[in-house]
C-alpha positions as CSV (number, residue, x, y, z in Angstrom):
1,X,15.2,4.0,7.5
2,X,11.9,5.4,7.9
3,X,8.8,4.6,10.1
4,X,5.5,3.6,8.7
5,X,2.0,3.4,10.3
6,X,-0.8,2.4,8.2
7,X,-4.5,3.4,9.1
8,X,-7.9,3.3,7.4
9,X,-8.7,-0.3,7.4
10,X,-12.1,-1.7,8.4
11,X,-15.2,-3.8,7.4
12,X,-17.0,-3.1,4.3
13,X,-19.5,-4.6,2.0
14,X,-18.7,-5.9,-1.3
15,X,-18.7,-3.0,-3.9
16,X,-17.6,-0.7,-1.2
17,X,-14.5,1.6,-0.4
18,X,-12.0,2.3,1.7
19,X,-8.9,4.4,1.7
20,X,-5.9,3.4,3.4
21,X,-3.1,6.0,4.5
22,X,0.6,5.1,5.3
23,X,2.3,8.0,7.5
24,X,5.8,8.3,7.6
25,X,8.2,9.7,9.9
26,X,11.9,9.8,10.6
27,X,13.3,10.5,7.2
28,X,12.4,12.6,4.2
29,X,9.7,10.6,2.6
30,X,10.3,11.7,-0.9
31,X,13.7,10.1,-1.0
32,X,11.3,6.4,-0.9
33,X,9.3,4.8,-3.3
34,X,6.6,3.2,-1.6
35,X,4.4,-0.2,-2.0
36,X,1.5,-1.6,-0.7
37,X,1.5,-5.6,0.0
38,X,-1.6,-7.4,1.6
39,X,-1.6,-11.1,3.3
40,X,-4.7,-12.9,3.7
41,X,-4.4,-15.8,6.6
42,X,-2.7,-18.9,5.2
43,X,-1.3,-17.3,2.1
44,X,1.8,-15.6,1.3
45,X,2.4,-11.7,1.2
46,X,1.4,-10.3,-2.4
47,X,1.9,-7.2,-4.2
48,X,-0.8,-4.8,-4.6
49,X,0.5,-1.5,-5.8
50,X,3.7,0.7,-5.9
51,X,4.3,4.4,-6.2
52,X,7.6,5.9,-7.0
53,X,9.2,9.0,-4.7
54,X,7.6,11.6,-7.2
55,X,4.4,9.7,-7.7
56,X,4.8,10.1,-11.5
57,X,5.1,6.2,-11.6
58,X,2.4,3.9,-10.6
59,X,2.1,0.0,-10.6
60,X,-0.6,-2.3,-10.0
61,X,-1.1,-6.0,-9.6
62,X,-3.5,-7.2,-12.2
63,X,-6.2,-8.2,-9.3
64,X,-6.6,-4.6,-8.5
65,X,-5.9,-2.8,-11.5
66,X,-8.7,-0.4,-12.4
67,X,-10.1,-0.7,-8.9
68,X,-7.3,0.6,-6.6
69,X,-5.4,3.8,-6.9
70,X,-2.1,4.5,-5.1
71,X,-1.3,8.0,-4.7
72,X,1.2,10.3,-2.0
73,X,1.4,13.8,-0.5
74,X,5.2,14.1,0.2
75,X,4.2,17.3,1.8
76,X,2.2,15.3,4.3
77,X,4.8,12.4,4.6
78,X,1.9,10.0,3.5
79,X,1.3,7.3,0.8
80,X,-2.7,6.6,0.2
81,X,-4.2,3.6,-1.3
82,X,-7.8,4.4,-2.6
83,X,-9.9,0.9,-3.1
84,X,-13.0,1.0,-4.7
85,X,-15.4,-2.0,-6.0
86,X,-13.9,-4.0,-3.0
87,X,-14.6,-7.8,-3.4
88,X,-14.5,-10.3,-0.7
89,X,-11.1,-11.6,-2.0
90,X,-9.5,-8.3,-1.1
91,X,-9.7,-9.2,2.8
92,X,-6.4,-9.4,4.1
93,X,-3.9,-7.6,6.4
94,X,-2.6,-4.5,4.3
95,X,0.9,-3.1,4.6
96,X,2.9,-0.1,3.5
97,X,6.5,-0.6,2.6
98,X,9.4,1.9,1.5
99,X,12.7,1.6,-0.5
100,X,15.3,4.4,-1.0
101,X,14.8,6.0,-4.2
102,X,18.2,5.2,-5.2
103,X,16.8,1.7,-5.8
104,X,14.1,1.0,-8.6
105,X,10.5,1.8,-8.3
106,X,7.6,-0.6,-8.8
107,X,9.1,-3.7,-7.1
108,X,6.6,-6.5,-6.5
109,X,8.9,-8.1,-4.2
110,X,8.6,-7.7,-0.8
111,X,12.2,-8.6,0.1
112,X,13.4,-5.7,-1.9
113,X,11.7,-3.2,0.3
114,X,13.6,-1.8,3.6
115,X,10.9,-0.5,5.9
116,X,7.3,-2.0,6.9
117,X,4.5,-0.7,8.8
118,X,2.3,-2.7,11.3
119,X,-0.5,-3.3,8.7
120,X,-4.0,-2.5,8.7
121,X,-6.9,-5.1,8.4
122,X,-9.3,-4.6,5.5
123,X,-12.3,-7.2,5.8
124,X,-14.9,-7.4,2.8
125,X,-18.2,-9.0,3.4
126,X,-20.1,-10.6,0.7
């Protein structure tokens, strides 16, 4: 498995932007598809975005489509989530996840990912 560490969360006003990073170590990150999930207090973890191992395939939840952009730099073993036009309902802890590229990319199911980071908090004030 690969080890994942998220960063870049924080407090931002509605309409603002944040860029989350997920740094991988332990294995060749280009061997993994990646996903972003979030979990708000009292709610289930939900899919946000996913990116294939090469970065050529991108998937988004309807709630973030057009506002969030996933990308990756395999040379830096890092996946990013650029979040624009943030809304108070985007407030949650955001998690990065990874699954080997022999499996399908773009899964929206948390249980299909093998490795998880510790999460980074994003708070959007109104």
